C-alpha positions, 0 to 999 in steps of 0.5 A: 209735313211742315215743309209741305204745309209751308210750301202750300202757304207760300204758294197761296200767298204768291198767287194772291200777291201776283193777282193783286199786282198784275194791273198794267197801264194801257198808256192812253187815255193818259192819266185822266179819269175814265168815266165809261168803257164798252167793248164792241168786237175787237174795239174798246171805247172809253169816255174820259173826263177833261183834267187840267191840260189833259183833253177829255172825250171819246177814245177808241182802242184795239182790244187785241193789242199789247197793253201799251199799244191799245190806243194806237192812232187814231185814238181821239174821236171827238169830231163835232162833239161839243166838249167844253169845260163844263161838258163830260162824256159819261157813258157810251153804247154801240148799237149798230150802225150807231155809237151813242154817247151821253154827256152832262153838267152842261147844256148837253145830252146824247150824241150819235155817230155812224160807226165808221172809221172817223166818228162824227158826233153831229147828230144830237139825239137828246130826248125832249125834256119834261115840260117846263124843264131842261136837262141842264145839270143832269148826267146821261150816266147809264145806257142799256139795251134790249132787242128793240130799244135803248134805255138812258138813265139820268143822274144828278150832276149840278141839277137833279136827274130826270128819270129813265128814258126809252129810245126807239133807234129805228124811228128816233122817238123817245118816251119817258118811262119812269112811272112808279119811281119815287121822287128820290129815284128820278136820279138814276146812277146805273141800269142793268138788264137780265131776262125780261127785267130792267134794274135801276140803281138810284139815289133812293135804292134799287128798282126793277120793271118788266121791259117787255111790257109797259114799264112800271117800276117797283122798288126792289130794296135799299130804300133811301140808299144812294146806289152808285153801282149795279150788276147782275152776277152770273144770272143769280144775284142782284149786286149793288154798291153804295155811296157810303162804301157798302156792297149788298146782294139779293137773289134774283126774284127776291128783295132781301138784300144782305150787306157784304162790306167786310174789309171794304173801305167806307168810300163810294163804290163806283163800279162792280164786275163779276169776272173769272169767278171773282167779284170786283168793286171799284171805289173812290180813293181806294182803287180796286178791291176783290173777293176771290171765289171758286164759284158763285155758290161760294161767292157769299159771304164776301171778304174784300181784299186790296187789288192794286196793292202798289197804288197804281191808281186811286179810284176806279170808276168803271170796269169792262170785260170780255173773254179773257180781257179785263179793264179798269177805268181809273182816275189815271187812265185805263189799266188792264189785268193781265 
């Protein structure tokens, strides 16, 4: 009996250790912060921040390749994308036949390219700023889409955010759709869509609106909190991460947020992902944390554990997943969980 129990405990420990260590570098983009990723078919796109001699920009890789071959040439697709020292691409969205990239911290905005073998970012599709204002210093930091429109959130960079904007890709027309947001909520860090609702993580909590009608935002919760990460998990929960290292969840359709911070460091939560019955949080300075669960019914309460126990990377800025593929965009490039 004791031998059987010991074997079970050893197997559980080995399983946990294997899952915690099983991050594999994809080689390129090389050791530079990855600000956003998106999978389209068999293609993985990543936006990278310039760091030292390492060039930032937009990268494109082959999802089906082995980790070391994901970013086979050509990978760097910055043609006519003005990436000077004050410009960083922060987000990317594929809506056929176009690819959109959002930039920030300079006289920048949103650029569009045809989805062709060599993307060319000649088309600037930045929305017109509010009267008497500019987007200089704001970050186009969040993209989501529904059947008809693209939504862009503007976050605080060196200047304040300018709310949420809606693009009709057929006509190229933009509309400001920030009605109801508080002044603090005009800095939008993340967006998410589930069903008829669009959700916004802002510097003044989480907000939601019905995107099938005229958008009118109402506060969902976490007033005064700088919410820096946001997901809808398995169609059941709204989960937000904050700048002071907290994760909160609320059941869809409710406004009662419960804190889930046990074991989580007091570092900004940059990204959240629910993958393979596991909730992951990417943090600044503490890498990736995870909570293993067998189903969403047992997801809460959460006790967080370290995922990258060998400190392969220090910060996780974004996640992306599809099918069996799971990637972390880190301060040291893109890593894949195998």
